[in-house]
N, C-alpha and C positions, 0 to 999 in steps of 0.2 A: 894421283895416288902415289904414295911413297913406297920405297922398297920394303919397309917393315910391315906393311899392311897385308893381311891375307886376302887372296883373291876369293870372291864369292861370300865373304863374311862382312856384314855391316853392323854387327852387334855393338861394337864400341861407338860407332857413329850414331846409332839409334839412342844409346844411353846419353851421349853428349847432347843430342837434340832434346831428349826428355828433360835433362838438367837445365837447359837453356830456356824452357818455357816459363813465362810469367802469366799468371791467370788475370787477364784484363778484359777479355771479351769472350763471347760464346765460341768464337773460332778457335781460341786458345784451348778451350776444353775439348773441342773436336779433335784438334791436332794431338793433344795429350792422349786421348783415347786411341787414336790411330797409331801413334808411336808405341804405346803400351801394348797394344794388340800385336804389333810386329815383333816387339821384344819377346813377348810370351810365346809366339809361334816359333821364333828362331830358337829360343831356349828349349821348347818342347821337342823340336826336331833334333837338335844337337844331343840333348841328354837322352832322348829315346834311342837314338842310334848308338850312343856310347853305352847304354845299358845292354843293348844287344851284343855289342862288341865285347864288353867285359864278360858277359855270360858265356859267349862262345869261347873266348880265350881260357877262362877258368874251367870250363867243362872239359877241356882237353888235358887237364892236369891228370897225371896217372893215378895218384893216390895209393891206397893200399892194394896190394896185388890180389887179395882175395875178394875185393868188392868189384873188380873189373871196371873201375871208373864210374860206377853208378853213384857212389857217395860224392864224388867231385861234381857231377852234373847237378845233383840236388843242391849242393852248397853254392854252386855257380848261379843257379836260379834265385836262391835267397839273396845273394849279393847283388845281382842285377835287378831284383825286385825293388831294392831301395832307390836305385836310380830311376826306375820306372815311376815310382811314387813321386820323385822330384820332378820328372817330366810332366806328370799330371798336375802338379802344383804350378808349374810354369804355364800350363794351358789355362788354369784357373786365373792366374795373374793376367794373362792377355784378355780373358773374357771379362775380368772385373773392369777393365777400361771401357769396354763396349757397354757393359751394364751401367756404369757410371754416367756415360753420356746419354743413354736411353732414359735414365732416371731424371737427368737434368732437363731433357726435352719434355718429359711427362709433367714434371712439377713446376717448371719455370716457363718454358716456351709455349706449350699448349694453352695454359691459362691466359697468357698474354694474347695469343691469337684469338681465343674464344671471346675475350673481353673486347678486343678490337672489332671482331665480327658482330658482336652484340651492339656495340656503339654504332657501327655502320648501319645495322638493321634498324635501329631506332631513329636514325636521321631521316630515313625515307618516309616515315609516317608523320602526319601532321597532328597537332594537338586538337583535341575535340573543341569545337566552337561553332559559331554561326556560319552557315554556308547555304548557298542557293544552287541547286543543280545536283549533279550526280556525286562527284567526289571532290573534296577540296585538294588543292595542290599547295606547294610551298609558297608560291607567289600569290598575291592578292588578286590581280587582274582588274578589268573594268567592270562596272556594274552590268549585270545581265549575262556575264560569262559563266557564272556559277563557280568561280574560283579555278577554272581550268585555263591552262596556258594554251594559246592558239598555235 
């Protein structure tokens, strides 16, 4: 860690990691979603705390003597509300990465898994044909065995 980096903050590092991702495998999509979620959470926390701090600082402004500071408190809430809206947008940003990966799983991975399971399911059954005995198996067997492997 260099002297210029802030302790406890990894936002710049997360953005560099996000920028370095090239979409080549499904693992890249997973990592992208994970990093985007972390960025969204970090921004949500920072901007939310800053909104509270700005509201608190501005509400202490004296304002007009005849309003007893009530007007300043109302205006401070309005100013802080814009930052809270930004914090909510950051939360949505992080959630969008999670939803992107869930959609990828739903539309690409699950159909592949279901097709593979269906193919495996079909391999165990034999084609209808001539058989002697109970149930035919995949191998022919000797005459009189009824198609069953011993």
